[in-house]
C-alpha atoms as a printed R data frame, in Angstrom:
    type eleno elety resid chain resno       x       y       z
1   ATOM     1    CA   MET     A     1 -23.622  62.590   1.832
2   ATOM     2    CA   GLU     A     2 -20.033  62.658   0.633
3   ATOM     3    CA   LYS     A     3 -18.940  60.871   3.795
4   ATOM     4    CA   LYS     A     4 -21.566  58.120   3.319
5   ATOM     5    CA   ARG     A     5 -20.433  57.545  -0.267
6   ATOM     6    CA   TYR     A     6 -16.850  57.271   0.992
7   ATOM     7    CA   TYR     A     7 -17.836  54.502   3.450
8   ATOM     8    CA   VAL     A     8 -19.829  52.619   0.790
9   ATOM     9    CA   SER     A     9 -16.884  52.821  -1.605
10  ATOM    10    CA   MET     A    10 -14.497  51.764   1.135
11  ATOM    11    CA   ARG     A    11 -16.749  48.824   2.053
12  ATOM    12    CA   ARG     A    12 -16.892  47.739  -1.616
13  ATOM    13    CA   PHE     A    13 -13.134  48.065  -1.871
14  ATOM    14    CA   ILE     A    14 -12.584  45.917   1.248
15  ATOM    15    CA   ILE     A    15 -15.077  43.270   0.096
16  ATOM    16    CA   LEU     A    16 -13.604  43.203  -3.416
17  ATOM    17    CA   SER     A    17 -10.040  43.074  -2.054
18  ATOM    18    CA   SER     A    18 -10.945  40.225   0.309
19  ATOM    19    CA   PHE     A    19 -12.550  38.322  -2.549
20  ATOM    20    CA   ILE     A    20  -9.514  38.811  -4.805
21  ATOM    21    CA   ILE     A    21  -7.081  37.792  -2.032
22  ATOM    22    CA   GLY     A    22  -9.161  34.688  -1.297
23  ATOM    23    CA   PHE     A    23  -9.380  33.832  -4.980
24  ATOM    24    CA   VAL     A    24  -5.612  34.225  -5.499
25  ATOM    25    CA   SER     A    25  -4.861  32.214  -2.326
26  ATOM    26    CA   PHE     A    26  -7.102  29.406  -3.532
27  ATOM    27    CA   PHE     A    27  -5.334  29.186  -6.894
28  ATOM    28    CA   ILE     A    28  -1.886  29.324  -5.318
29  ATOM    29    CA   SER     A    29  -2.717  26.506  -2.897
30  ATOM    30    CA   TYR     A    30  -4.460  24.554  -5.677
31  ATOM    31    CA   LYS     A    31  -1.382  24.938  -7.863
32  ATOM    32    CA   LYS     A    32   0.835  23.668  -5.026
33  ATOM    33    CA   LYS     A    33  -1.367  20.574  -4.694
34  ATOM    34    CA   GLU     A    34  -1.068  19.957  -8.425
35  ATOM    35    CA   ASP     A    35   2.729  20.290  -8.231
36  ATOM    36    CA   ARG     A    36   3.053  17.467  -5.695
37  ATOM    37    CA   SER     A    37   4.483  14.244  -7.051
38  ATOM    38    CA   PHE     A    38   2.461  11.062  -7.447
39  ATOM    39    CA   PRO     A    39   4.259   9.345  -4.516
40  ATOM    40    CA   ASP     A    40   3.419  12.305  -2.249
41  ATOM    41    CA   LYS     A    41  -0.244  12.204  -3.278
42  ATOM    42    CA   LEU     A    42  -0.291   8.420  -2.821
43  ATOM    43    CA   GLU     A    43   1.247   8.689   0.644
44  ATOM    44    CA   GLN     A    44  -1.450  11.133   1.687
45  ATOM    45    CA   MET     A    45  -4.161   8.830   0.264
46  ATOM    46    CA   MET     A    46  -2.672   5.807   2.086
47  ATOM    47    CA   TYR     A    47  -2.780   7.520   5.470
48  ATOM    48    CA   ARG     A    48  -6.273   8.951   5.006
49  ATOM    49    CA   THR     A    49  -8.042   5.926   3.563
50  ATOM    50    CA   LYS     A    50  -9.967   3.330   5.470
51  ATOM    51    CA   MET     A    51  -8.618  -0.207   5.348
52  ATOM    52    CA   ASN     A    52 -10.966  -2.926   4.155
53  ATOM    53    CA   VAL     A    53 -10.677  -6.505   5.399
54  ATOM    54    CA   HIS     A    54 -10.642  -9.550   3.142
55  ATOM    55    CA   CYS     A    55 -11.311 -12.928   4.734
56  ATOM    56    CA   ASP     A    56 -10.363 -15.940   2.643
57  ATOM    57    CA   PRO     A    57 -13.397 -18.266   2.471
58  ATOM    58    CA   PHE     A    58 -11.342 -21.474   2.312
59  ATOM    59    CA   TYR     A    59  -8.428 -20.932   4.738
60  ATOM    60    CA   GLY     A    60 -10.017 -18.219   6.879
61  ATOM    61    CA   TYR     A    61  -7.020 -15.861   6.977
62  ATOM    62    CA   GLN     A    62  -7.573 -12.106   6.888
63  ATOM    63    CA   ILE     A    63  -5.696  -9.260   5.246
64  ATOM    64    CA   HIS     A    64  -6.252  -5.513   5.357
65  ATOM    65    CA   TYR     A    65  -6.012  -3.490   2.145
66  ATOM    66    CA   PRO     A    66  -6.678   0.155   1.230
67  ATOM    67    CA   ALA     A    67 -10.271   0.912   0.257
68  ATOM    68    CA   PHE     A    68  -9.174   2.472  -3.043
69  ATOM    69    CA   PHE     A    69  -7.378  -0.724  -4.192
70  ATOM    70    CA   GLU     A    70  -9.236  -2.935  -6.660
71  ATOM    71    CA   GLN     A    71  -9.566  -6.679  -6.196
72  ATOM    72    CA   VAL     A    72  -8.550  -9.022  -8.988
73  ATOM    73    CA   PRO     A    73 -11.704 -11.081  -9.691
74  ATOM    74    CA   ASP     A    74 -11.666 -14.627  -8.295
75  ATOM    75    CA   SER     A    75 -12.409 -15.911 -11.799
76  ATOM    76    CA   LEU     A    76  -8.922 -14.760 -12.886
77  ATOM    77    CA   ILE     A    77  -7.168 -16.462  -9.963
78  ATOM    78    CA   HIS     A    78  -6.991 -20.216 -10.221
79  ATOM    79    CA   GLU     A    79  -5.366 -21.001  -6.868
80  ATOM    80    CA   THR     A    80  -7.295 -21.768  -3.703
81  ATOM    81    CA   GLY     A    81  -6.487 -19.290  -0.955
82  ATOM    82    CA   CYS     A    82  -5.067 -16.616  -3.267
83  ATOM    83    CA   CYS     A    83  -6.275 -13.035  -3.548
84  ATOM    84    CA   GLN     A    84  -4.798  -9.874  -5.015
85  ATOM    85    CA   PHE     A    85  -5.539  -6.177  -4.648
86  ATOM    86    CA   TYR     A    86  -3.902  -3.535  -6.816
87  ATOM    87    CA   PHE     A    87  -3.724   0.161  -7.524
88  ATOM    88    CA   GLY     A    88  -2.541   2.099 -10.544
89  ATOM    89    CA   ASN     A    89  -2.276   1.751 -14.269
90  ATOM    90    CA   MET     A    90   1.199   2.982 -15.148
91  ATOM    91    CA   LEU     A    91   2.869   2.386 -11.786
92  ATOM    92    CA   LYS     A    92   1.275  -0.701 -10.320
93  ATOM    93    CA   ILE     A    93   1.173  -1.532  -6.629
94  ATOM    94    CA   ALA     A    94  -0.028  -5.050  -5.870
95  ATOM    95    CA   GLN     A    95  -0.866  -6.631  -2.517
96  ATOM    96    CA   THR     A    96  -1.199 -10.401  -2.741
97  ATOM    97    CA   ALA     A    97  -1.942 -13.190  -0.282
98  ATOM    98    CA   PHE     A    98  -1.458 -16.847  -1.136
99  ATOM    99    CA   ILE     A    99  -0.657 -20.264   0.311
100 ATOM   100    CA   VAL     A   100   2.464 -22.335  -0.367
101 ATOM   101    CA   THR     A   101   2.575 -25.976   0.688
102 ATOM   102    CA   ASN     A   102   5.618 -26.817   2.823
103 ATOM   103    CA   LEU     A   103   6.143 -30.271   1.334
104 ATOM   104    CA   GLU     A   104   9.843 -30.217   2.216
105 ATOM   105    CA   GLY     A   105   8.994 -29.729   5.893
106 ATOM   106    CA   PHE     A   106  11.263 -26.669   6.166
107 ATOM   107    CA   THR     A   107  11.763 -24.979   9.496
108 ATOM   108    CA   VAL     A   108  11.225 -21.218   9.552
109 ATOM   109    CA   GLN     A   109  14.989 -20.643   9.151
110 ATOM   110    CA   GLN     A   110  15.261 -23.132   6.255
111 ATOM   111    CA   GLY     A   111  12.189 -21.638   4.587
112 ATOM   112    CA   MET     A   112  13.671 -18.170   4.879
113 ATOM   113    CA   GLU     A   113  16.928 -19.268   3.227
114 ATOM   114    CA   TYR     A   114  15.084 -21.122   0.454
115 ATOM   115    CA   PHE     A   115  12.605 -18.354  -0.432
116 ATOM   116    CA   ALA     A   116  15.226 -15.604  -0.034
117 ATOM   117    CA   MET     A   117  17.355 -17.307  -2.665
118 ATOM   118    CA   GLU     A   118  14.373 -18.002  -4.927
119 ATOM   119    CA   GLN     A   119  13.160 -14.384  -4.773
120 ATOM   120    CA   HIS     A   120  16.613 -12.707  -4.808
121 ATOM   121    CA   ALA     A   121  15.856 -11.072  -1.440
122 ATOM   122    CA   THR     A   122  18.487  -8.661  -0.167
123 ATOM   123    CA   GLU     A   123  16.980  -8.214   3.303
124 ATOM   124    CA   ARG     A   124  15.534 -10.832   5.655
125 ATOM   125    CA   ARG     A   125  14.291 -11.036   9.207
126 ATOM   126    CA   CYS     A   126  13.190 -14.108  11.134
127 ATOM   127    CA   GLY     A   127  10.661 -14.546  13.952
128 ATOM   128    CA   SER     A   128   9.438 -17.607  15.844
129 ATOM   129    CA   ASP     A   129   6.863 -18.736  13.244
130 ATOM   130    CA   TYR     A   130   7.448 -16.263  10.395
131 ATOM   131    CA   PHE     A   131  10.052 -14.510   8.321
132 ATOM   132    CA   LEU     A   132  10.142 -11.283   6.305
133 ATOM   133    CA   LEU     A   133  11.865 -10.837   2.953
134 ATOM   134    CA   SER     A   134  12.432  -7.781   0.798
135 ATOM   135    CA   GLY     A   135  14.492  -6.733  -2.165
136 ATOM   136    CA   PRO     A   136  14.298  -5.920  -5.856
137 ATOM   137    CA   LEU     A   137  11.319  -7.495  -7.618
138 ATOM   138    CA   TYR     A   138  12.033 -10.399  -9.958
139 ATOM   139    CA   ILE     A   139   9.484 -12.093 -12.200
140 ATOM   140    CA   ASN     A   140  10.531 -15.368 -13.835
141 ATOM   141    CA   HIS     A   141  14.093 -14.759 -12.558
142 ATOM   142    CA   ARG     A   142  14.290 -11.425 -14.407
143 ATOM   143    CA   PRO     A   143  14.522  -8.142 -12.513
144 ATOM   144    CA   VAL     A   144  11.667  -5.670 -12.914
145 ATOM   145    CA   GLU     A   145  13.454  -2.341 -13.101
146 ATOM   146    CA   GLY     A   146  12.397   0.222 -10.523
147 ATOM   147    CA   TYR     A   147  10.280  -2.187  -8.419
148 ATOM   148    CA   ARG     A   148  10.684  -3.839  -5.027
149 ATOM   149    CA   PHE     A   149   8.829  -6.478  -3.056
150 ATOM   150    CA   TYR     A   150   8.135  -7.011   0.628
151 ATOM   151    CA   ALA     A   151   6.743 -10.311   1.923
152 ATOM   152    CA   LYS     A   152   5.848 -12.091   5.138
153 ATOM   153    CA   TYR     A   153   5.731 -15.883   5.331
154 ATOM   154    CA   VAL     A   154   3.889 -17.388   8.323
155 ATOM   155    CA   GLN     A   155   4.299 -21.108   9.021
156 ATOM   156    CA   ARG     A   156   1.237 -23.100  10.079
157 ATOM   157    CA   GLN     A   157   1.748 -26.881  10.088
158 ATOM   158    CA   LYS     A   158   2.570 -27.869   6.473
159 ATOM   159    CA   LEU     A   159   1.603 -24.507   4.979
160 ATOM   160    CA   TRP     A   160   3.189 -21.108   4.444
161 ATOM   161    CA   PHE     A   161   0.679 -18.255   4.547
162 ATOM   162    CA   VAL     A   162   2.187 -15.444   2.497
163 ATOM   163    CA   GLN     A   163   1.329 -11.781   2.156
164 ATOM   164    CA   SER     A   164   3.382  -9.893  -0.404
165 ATOM   165    CA   LEU     A   165   3.561  -6.327  -1.668
166 ATOM   166    CA   SER     A   166   5.189  -5.212  -4.929
167 ATOM   167    CA   TYR     A   167   5.636  -1.507  -5.552
168 ATOM   168    CA   PRO     A   168   7.698   1.090  -7.432
169 ATOM   169    CA   VAL     A   169  10.854   2.177  -5.606
170 ATOM   170    CA   SER     A   170   9.645   5.775  -5.938
171 ATOM   171    CA   CYS     A   171   6.634   4.879  -3.761
172 ATOM   172    CA   THR     A   172   8.568   3.258  -0.893
173 ATOM   173    CA   ARG     A   173   7.598   5.946   1.622
174 ATOM   174    CA   ALA     A   174   4.010   6.005   0.340
175 ATOM   175    CA   VAL     A   175   3.469   2.277   0.996
176 ATOM   176    CA   SER     A   176   5.040   2.309   4.473
177 ATOM   177    CA   ARG     A   177   1.581   1.897   6.055
178 ATOM   178    CA   LEU     A   178   1.069  -1.335   4.096
179 ATOM   179    CA   ILE     A   179   4.552  -2.566   5.012
180 ATOM   180    CA   ASP     A   180   3.782  -1.922   8.693
181 ATOM   181    CA   GLN     A   181   0.551  -3.887   8.350
182 ATOM   182    CA   ILE     A   182   2.378  -6.786   6.737
183 ATOM   183    CA   ASP     A   183   4.905  -6.716   9.604
184 ATOM   184    CA   ASP     A   184   2.044  -6.924  12.134
185 ATOM   185    CA   TRP     A   185  -0.006  -9.462  10.154
186 ATOM   186    CA   GLN     A   186  -1.444 -12.366  12.101
187 ATOM   187    CA   VAL     A   187  -2.857 -15.062   9.833
188 ATOM   188    CA   TRP     A   188  -5.977 -15.278  11.968
189 ATOM   189    CA   GLU     A   189  -7.062 -12.176  13.816
190 ATOM   190    CA   GLU     A   190  -7.294 -12.557  17.582
191 ATOM   191    CA   LYS     A   191 -10.893 -12.495  18.852
192 ATOM   192    CA   GLU     A   192 -11.442  -9.756  21.447
């Protein structure tokens, strides 16, 4: 009888110990998740989320944006061919697509020089029918402290199709998936 009681007590001890170890492990790992910075959490969200597709009803171009981004209502945008998706309240990340008329008839190289100067771009890269710009974010020729922009301009006849991303410098690594998508952006998706 004594031996049976010993095994029952031992079993209870093992079960209770396992429960306590599991409980403590859960809180330690939960605490570690809470200690991660916002950019780290955002990076994880960016790589796990599905990308939605927006197709402009007038020009027909498509852009991909994270499913957790919110779209600015069309009623607040008064330009044909413009759309914006954003995330965040305090630190705002905005992905915007819009059309610029190429009235001057700029070549891709001329357009890159013009828009780089206008946007205070510090980095630029040119392709056959597009160029990429990036640098500190300026609004109305005033720098927005702690923010950057990344943009791709694609030339089609007398239009520039533009996709731009503005984001906090602290979130540069977190938005790398969006930057890669902007790099690979084709104004009109190829039909398979």
